[in-house]
C-alpha positions as a printed NumPy array, in Angstrom:
array([[ -2.53 ,  23.481,  22.113],
       [ -4.788,  21.007,  20.731],
       [ -8.529,  20.861,  21.445],
       [ -9.442,  17.993,  23.586],
       [-12.826,  16.59 ,  22.671],
       [-15.229,  15.562,  25.541],
       [-17.987,  13.528,  23.3  ],
       [-17.982,   9.803,  23.599],
       [-19.146,   9.158,  20.192],
       [-16.604,  11.256,  18.142],
       [-17.129,  11.954,  14.089],
       [-13.78 ,  10.919,  12.265],
       [-13.521,  11.391,   8.98 ],
       [-10.258,   9.612,   6.859],
       [ -9.846,  10.553,   3.62 ],
       [ -7.663,   8.818,   0.548],
       [ -5.172,  11.547,  -0.798],
       [ -5.771,  12.407,  -4.204],
       [ -2.876,  10.928,  -6.428],
       [  0.02 ,  13.179,  -7.629],
       [ -0.931,  14.507, -11.546],
       [  2.945,  14.198, -12.156],
       [  4.219,  11.465, -13.598],
       [  8.037,  12.043, -15.184],
       [  8.318,   8.55 , -17.005],
       [  4.851,   9.157, -18.707],
       [  6.032,  12.621, -19.944],
       [  9.168,  11.501, -21.552],
       [  8.336,   7.995, -22.373],
       [  8.793,   7.127, -26.04 ],
       [  5.729,   6.421, -28.258],
       [  6.175,   2.508, -28.306],
       [  6.558,   2.647, -24.374],
       [  3.293,   4.246, -23.279],
       [  1.203,   1.327, -23.652],
       [  3.346,  -0.32 , -20.722],
       [  3.328,   2.933, -18.449],
       [  0.538,   2.834, -15.57 ],
       [ -1.287,   6.016, -15.394],
       [ -2.412,   5.757, -12.121],
       [ -2.458,   3.439,  -9.135],
       [ -5.903,   1.682,  -8.702],
       [ -6.846,   0.058,  -5.363],
       [ -8.764,   0.283,  -2.455],
       [ -6.952,   2.044,   0.733],
       [ -6.211,  -0.71 ,   2.415],
       [ -4.841,   0.875,   5.721],
       [ -7.759,   3.415,   5.997],
       [-10.212,   0.998,   5.932],
       [ -7.973,  -0.946,   9.252],
       [ -7.823,   2.032,  10.695],
       [-11.695,   2.725,   9.926],
       [-12.227,  -1.09 ,  11.776],
       [ -9.859,  -0.031,  14.541],
       [-12.374,   3.003,  15.429],
       [-15.831,   1.439,  14.262],
       [-17.557,   1.921,  18.123],
       [-17.315,   5.757,  16.906],
       [-18.974,   7.777,  13.841],
       [-16.412,   7.145,  10.888],
       [-16.247,   8.576,   7.408],
       [-13.925,   7.283,   4.796],
       [-13.894,   9.33 ,   1.891],
       [-11.707,   7.934,  -1.078],
       [-10.613,  11.169,  -3.533],
       [ -9.062,   8.687,  -6.281],
       [-12.133,   7.201,  -6.476],
       [-14.269,  10.319,  -6.538],
       [-12.27 ,  11.819,  -9.405],
       [-12.303,   8.425, -11.133],
       [-15.865,   8.293, -10.629],
       [-16.674,  11.606, -11.334],
       [-14.095,  13.412, -13.555],
       [-16.2  ,  17.035, -13.252],
       [-16.17 ,  16.823,  -8.914],
       [-15.012,  20.333,  -7.864],
       [-11.354,  20.719,  -6.57 ],
       [-10.013,  19.325,  -3.614],
       [-10.88 ,  22.061,  -1.292],
       [-14.446,  22.432,  -2.695],
       [-14.925,  19.158,  -1.884],
       [-13.21 ,  19.257,   1.76 ],
       [-14.996,  22.237,   2.176],
       [-18.399,  20.145,   1.256],
       [-17.633,  17.099,   3.622],
       [-16.453,  19.549,   6.706],
       [-19.921,  21.512,   6.701],
       [-22.132,  18.157,   5.98 ],
       [-20.053,  15.663,   8.685],
       [-18.791,  18.284,  10.847],
       [-15.864,  16.076,  11.923],
       [-13.96 ,  16.474,  15.751],
       [-11.074,  14.603,  13.857],
       [ -9.687,  14.404,  10.347],
       [ -6.762,  11.903,   9.044],
       [ -4.645,  10.921,   6.123],
       [ -2.148,   8.598,   4.833],
       [  0.427,   9.743,   2.592],
       [  2.731,   8.501,   0.361],
       [  6.196,  11.18 ,  -0.529],
       [  4.28 ,  11.645,  -4.308],
       [  1.4  ,  12.854,  -2.083],
       [  2.364,  14.56 ,   0.599],
       [  1.429,  17.873,  -0.685],
       [ -2.152,  16.844,  -1.056],
       [ -1.959,  15.749,   2.094],
       [ -0.968,  18.785,   3.61 ],
       [ -3.321,  20.459,   1.389],
       [ -6.002,  18.611,   3.149],
       [ -4.884,  19.799,   6.393],
       [ -4.522,  23.484,   5.737],
       [ -8.041,  23.518,   4.144],
       [ -9.643,  21.343,   7.508],
       [ -7.627,  23.771,   9.521],
       [ -8.933,  26.841,   7.739],
       [-12.55 ,  25.88 ,   7.933],
       [-11.906,  24.535,  11.592],
       [ -9.181,  25.317,  13.646],
       [-10.349,  22.974,  16.304],
       [-10.477,  19.604,  14.276],
       [ -7.634,  17.406,  15.572],
       [ -5.445,  16.329,  11.928],
       [ -3.699,  13.369,  12.212],
       [ -1.365,  11.846,   9.509],
       [ -0.316,   8.029,   8.827],
       [  1.453,   6.211,   6.312],
       [  4.861,   5.178,   4.803],
       [  5.637,   8.707,   4.579],
       [  4.709,   9.723,   8.152],
       [  6.773,   6.396,   8.793],
       [ 10.097,   6.857,   7.298],
       [  9.835,  11.113,   7.311],
       [  8.001,  12.14 ,  10.457],
       [  9.697,  15.729,  10.745],
       [  8.238,  16.594,   7.254],
       [  4.94 ,  17.103,   9.227],
       [  6.504,  20.187,  10.952],
       [  3.636,  22.076,   9.074],
       [  1.048,  23.659,  12.479],
       [ -1.975,  22.333,  10.122],
       [ -0.615,  18.651,  11.384],
       [ -1.597,  18.112,  15.043],
       [ -0.291,  13.834,  15.271],
       [  1.652,  11.871,  13.439],
       [  1.299,   8.24 ,  13.595],
       [  4.151,   6.293,  12.015],
       [  4.256,   2.278,  11.579],
       [  1.36 ,  -0.05 ,  11.204],
       [ -0.613,   2.577,  13.265],
       [ -4.346,   1.394,  13.487],
       [ -4.348,   0.598,  17.522],
       [ -2.161,   4.053,  17.959],
       [ -4.975,   5.536,  15.963],
       [ -7.548,   4.049,  18.303],
       [ -5.37 ,   5.249,  21.665],
       [ -5.336,   8.577,  20.346],
       [ -9.157,   8.724,  20.199],
       [ -9.446,   7.344,  23.418],
       [ -7.049,   9.75 ,  24.787],
       [ -8.778,  12.845,  23.081],
       [-12.224,  11.476,  24.29 ],
       [-11.442,  10.878,  28.018],
       [ -9.493,  14.336,  28.23 ],
       [ -5.8  ,  12.357,  28.77 ],
       [ -2.706,  13.981,  27.883],
       [ -1.367,  13.027,  24.49 ],
       [  2.327,  12.02 ,  25.651],
       [ -0.051,   9.109,  27.193],
       [ -0.262,   7.457,  23.694],
       [  3.097,   6.042,  22.856],
       [  4.831,   5.991,  19.462],
       [  3.285,   9.391,  17.776],
       [  4.464,  12.854,  17.501],
       [  2.012,  15.258,  18.841],
       [  2.21 ,  18.991,  18.542],
       [  2.973,  20.978,  22.014],
       [  4.112,  24.545,  21.68 ],
       [  4.414,  24.687,  17.894],
       [  6.872,  21.741,  17.888],
       [  6.209,  17.923,  17.036],
       [  7.442,  15.932,  20.347],
       [  7.841,  11.961,  20.282],
       [  6.087,  10.493,  23.053],
       [  8.154,   7.489,  23.29 ],
       [  8.576,   3.928,  22.481],
       [  5.708,   1.388,  23.069],
       [  5.962,  -1.41 ,  25.783],
       [  4.046,  -3.666,  23.564],
       [  3.714,  -3.955,  19.738],
       [  0.503,  -5.653,  18.601],
       [  0.576,  -8.631,  16.475],
       [ -0.852,  -7.455,  13.524],
       [ -0.641, -10.552,  11.625],
       [ -1.575, -12.65 ,  14.079],
       [ -3.943, -12.288,  17.209],
       [ -4.277,  -8.391,  17.059],
       [ -5.392,  -8.716,  12.907],
       [ -8.083,  -6.199,  12.394],
       [-10.659,  -7.266,   9.16 ],
       [-10.563,  -4.113,   6.998],
       [-14.043,  -2.526,   6.931],
       [-14.828,  -2.572,   3.054],
       [-18.16 ,  -1.35 ,   3.659],
       [-17.172,   1.841,   3.296],
       [-16.037,   1.717,  -0.016],
       [-19.372,   0.925,  -1.771],
       [-19.617,   4.048,  -3.73 ],
       [-16.789,   3.893,  -5.354],
       [-16.354,  -0.067,  -6.093],
       [-16.423,  -0.017,  -9.672],
       [-13.685,   2.247, -10.036],
       [-11.191,  -0.52 ,  -8.729],
       [-10.695,  -1.976, -11.892],
       [ -6.918,  -2.792, -13.193],
       [ -5.978,  -2.317, -16.709],
       [ -8.319,  -3.842, -18.648],
       [-10.045,  -5.948, -15.854],
       [-13.888,  -5.553, -15.974],
       [-13.892,  -6.66 , -12.198],
       [-12.912,  -4.576,  -9.169],
       [ -9.746,  -5.452,  -7.154],
       [ -8.828,  -5.115,  -3.744],
       [ -5.73 ,  -5.388,  -1.4  ],
       [ -5.265,  -8.352,   0.765],
       [ -2.021,  -8.906,   2.664],
       [ -0.953, -12.522,   3.569],
       [  2.272, -11.196,   5.538],
       [  4.107,  -8.339,   7.024],
       [  7.849,  -7.367,   6.849],
       [ 10.708,  -9.045,   4.669],
       [ 13.407, -11.686,   5.958],
       [ 15.286, -10.018,   2.808],
       [ 17.799,  -6.837,   3.242],
       [ 17.807,  -5.131,   0.038],
       [ 19.446,  -2.092,  -0.264],
       [ 16.614,  -0.319,  -2.61 ],
       [ 13.643,  -1.058,   0.077],
       [ 12.642,   0.451,   3.189],
       [ 10.088,  -2.28 ,   4.142],
       [ 12.858,  -4.364,   5.658],
       [ 13.913,  -1.391,   7.923],
       [ 10.013,  -0.443,   8.852],
       [  9.82 ,  -4.15 ,  10.022],
       [ 12.753,  -4.238,  11.685],
       [ 13.894,  -7.264,   9.615],
       [ 11.287,  -9.137,  10.73 ],
       [  8.833, -11.306,   9.001],
       [  5.048, -11.695,  10.112],
       [  3.117, -14.69 ,   8.064],
       [ -0.433, -14.349,   8.74 ],
       [ -2.611, -16.759,  10.004],
       [ -4.328, -19.704,   7.755],
       [ -7.615, -19.357,   8.962],
       [ -7.591, -15.36 ,   9.346],
       [ -6.925, -15.11 ,   5.312],
       [ -9.477, -17.708,   4.055],
       [-12.093, -15.921,   6.065],
       [-11.076, -12.819,   4.736],
       [-11.369, -14.464,   1.01 ],
       [-14.603, -15.678,   1.444],
       [-15.886, -12.313,   2.781],
       [-14.902, -10.672,  -0.342],
       [-17.179, -12.108,  -3.107],
       [-17.606,  -8.591,  -4.68 ],
       [-13.82 ,  -8.268,  -5.383],
       [-13.235, -10.645,  -7.934],
       [ -9.334,  -9.798,  -8.529],
       [ -7.341, -10.135,  -5.31 ],
       [ -3.795,  -8.133,  -4.931],
       [ -2.022,  -9.806,  -2.321],
       [ -0.422,  -6.404,  -0.604],
       [  3.078,  -7.954,   0.617],
       [  6.345,  -7.117,   0.164],
       [  7.086, -10.731,  -0.743],
       [  4.215, -13.263,  -0.908],
       [  6.615, -16.016,  -0.841],
       [  8.663, -16.715,   1.8  ],
       [  7.247, -19.334,   3.943],
       [  7.13 , -21.958,   1.143],
       [  5.086, -24.974,   2.997],
       [  2.518, -21.96 ,   4.279],
       [  1.716, -20.873,   0.848],
       [  1.233, -24.02 ,  -1.065],
       [ -1.083, -25.123,   1.863],
       [ -2.777, -21.755,   1.5  ],
       [ -3.592, -22.456,  -2.094],
       [ -4.481, -26.109,  -1.282],
       [ -7.224, -24.678,   1.202],
       [ -8.117, -21.982,  -1.766],
       [ -8.807, -24.438,  -4.08 ],
       [-10.563, -27.243,  -1.822],
       [-12.748, -24.058,  -0.575],
       [-14.188, -23.172,  -3.923],
       [-12.448, -19.355,  -3.606],
       [-12.471, -18.565,  -6.967],
       [-10.291, -15.067,  -7.471],
       [ -7.236, -13.926,  -9.746],
       [ -4.555, -13.82 ,  -7.748],
       [ -1.867, -10.84 ,  -8.033],
       [  1.502, -11.419,  -6.249],
       [  4.976, -10.196,  -5.978],
       [  7.367, -13.224,  -6.538],
       [ 10.82 , -13.008,  -6.698],
       [ 12.833, -14.433,  -9.834],
       [ 14.901, -17.022,  -7.734],
       [ 12.172, -18.278,  -5.959],
       [ 10.174, -18.904,  -9.007],
       [ 12.969, -20.734, -10.397],
       [ 13.858, -22.914,  -6.84 ],
       [ 10.017, -23.633,  -6.867],
       [  8.86 , -23.903, -10.426],
       [  5.973, -26.834,  -8.907],
       [  4.561, -24.328,  -6.331],
       [  4.08 , -21.66 ,  -9.368],
       [  2.328, -24.29 , -11.316],
       [  0.245, -24.474,  -8.18 ],
       [ -0.423, -21.024,  -7.557],
       [ -1.512, -20.529, -11.442],
       [ -4.245, -23.548, -11.07 ],
       [ -5.458, -21.624,  -8.246],
       [ -5.402, -18.392,  -9.822],
       [ -2.42 , -16.617, -10.336],
       [ -2.701, -14.86 , -13.121],
       [ -0.305, -11.486, -12.73 ],
       [  3.339, -11.381, -11.138],
       [  5.049,  -8.353, -10.285],
       [  8.767,  -9.512, -10.071],
       [ 11.791,  -7.608,  -9.124],
       [ 14.517,  -8.309, -11.64 ],
       [ 16.256,  -4.749, -10.372],
       [ 19.294,  -5.14 , -12.953],
       [ 20.318,  -7.134, -15.752],
       [ 24.126,  -7.047, -14.206],
       [ 25.29 ,  -9.446, -11.852],
       [ 27.772,  -6.574, -10.256],
       [ 24.697,  -4.559,  -9.463],
       [ 22.844,  -6.98 ,  -8.165],
       [ 25.206,  -7.78 ,  -5.694],
       [ 25.289,  -3.916,  -4.555],
       [ 21.668,  -4.561,  -3.726],
       [ 21.781,  -7.69 ,  -1.59 ],
       [ 19.858,  -9.431,  -4.097],
       [ 21.165, -12.756,  -3.364],
       [ 20.618, -13.677,  -6.87 ],
       [ 21.965, -14.234, -10.327],
       [ 20.887, -12.095, -13.065],
       [ 20.676, -15.328, -15.395],
       [ 17.715, -16.487, -13.281],
       [ 15.867, -13.399, -14.852],
       [ 15.227, -15.532, -18.325],
       [ 14.825, -19.017, -16.38 ],
       [ 11.935, -17.267, -14.114],
       [ 10.193, -15.833, -17.343],
       [  9.933, -18.562, -18.862],
       [  8.265, -20.48 , -15.849],
       [  6.005, -17.787, -15.512],
       [  4.933, -17.881, -19.197],
       [  4.904, -21.744, -19.131],
       [  2.231, -21.283, -16.825],
       [  0.375, -18.737, -18.537],
       [  0.94 , -16.001, -16.133],
       [  1.648, -12.386, -17.105],
       [  4.914, -11.204, -15.723],
       [  5.936,  -6.842, -14.859],
       [  9.732,  -6.895, -14.468],
       [ 10.83 ,  -4.017, -12.078],
       [ 14.417,  -2.687, -12.428],
       [ 16.388,  -0.277, -10.256],
       [ 17.921,   2.527, -11.913],
       [ 20.916,   4.272,  -9.949],
       [ 21.091,   7.899, -10.207],
       [ 24.6  ,   7.375, -12.009],
       [ 23.325,   5.551, -14.995],
       [ 24.428,   7.524, -18.625],
       [ 23.463,   6.698, -21.935],
       [ 25.219,   3.614, -22.329],
       [ 23.642,   2.155, -19.677],
       [ 20.328,   3.024, -20.439],
       [ 20.99 ,   1.618, -23.9  ],
       [ 22.45 ,  -1.909, -22.465],
       [ 19.218,  -1.911, -20.529],
       [ 16.823,  -1.282, -23.278],
       [ 18.751,  -3.858, -25.031],
       [ 18.312,  -6.801, -22.493],
       [ 14.548,  -5.93 , -21.776],
       [ 13.661,  -4.974, -24.884],
       [ 11.834,  -6.849, -28.079],
       [ 14.339,  -7.93 , -29.738],
       [ 16.351, -10.209, -27.024],
       [ 13.587, -12.916, -27.416],
       [ 12.809, -12.407, -23.394],
       [ 10.079,  -9.868, -24.633],
       [  6.634, -11.315, -24.264],
       [  3.907,  -9.619, -26.591],
       [  0.928,  -7.99 , -24.469],
       [  3.519,  -8.444, -21.151],
       [  4.85 ,  -5.401, -19.523],
       [  8.868,  -6.53 , -20.023]])
């Protein structure tokens, strides 16, 4: 049974999990490829900051273990760090979000929290909680909140505060008699890109702001989303499934307001699955960015076929501060692209690279590597993407 809390002002600890220490790509890559491989993913935990904003009327502490280890490499191991946090802050609720590679770390957090104080309510969210909620069957997890769950988390806190049964909160899994029980579908879903948008509370991150630097940039970066979901249905991607194939464009004034509020972050990484879907919207957004005198270095995801179809837009984005693009090339073979439902031809990759290069935009191309690839497949991919093809750009991951 969960301990129902009776305090009006609840103490809530939100923890960003440590990154996984394992990187098989880095472990097995040849020497010449090492400079182009990410050692770690860097960036503020946008999801937790949004959750913190949803429960801002309570006593909330956001703790970024990634930032802490980056800032102080000699920081004690996770268990000791948690022990210090638990005894100094004494939370009644501990929440974390996990991706699959950090699932074990998330469970370590909950296990240690319960060891220190079994009465603390533990709440899991994030991508893995959305796609694989059954994986949280371990008894150290009290509640699982799938999906975009900031408002759901607020309802959980209200239920605990008011001693309401947890099945009154829809779209959660809660522990009952040792099992995780689904509470049922909600009657209404918040319009998170529109009227129900929550401004992330970045004030929690001042301690670690200097650690949010990507690559050789001297400036910290932050995430901002301009949309949710994706209208494409690529077979290798989970995002369209999460949003049931729908695309939600954020409101213009909301975006401009947020960009104006984050002067301490000169680099902005748009965290969308696919930033350029609504062409007039993105064009107008960058008109406004330039009119408002918003000077940022922007990073975004753009499809190769979009760049080829709208080169004038790429030129405008570059004038407005776009410097880096992550582009899903996926494959150099048309038959594989068709299997992935990419709705594009491999030849467009070359044209997209040319357009980005002409506008001074660095590009990182991503490929999907099927499980059945053999030696000759990797050899062909290396030949296609390598420096001898004429499509390799010095200093830019290809």
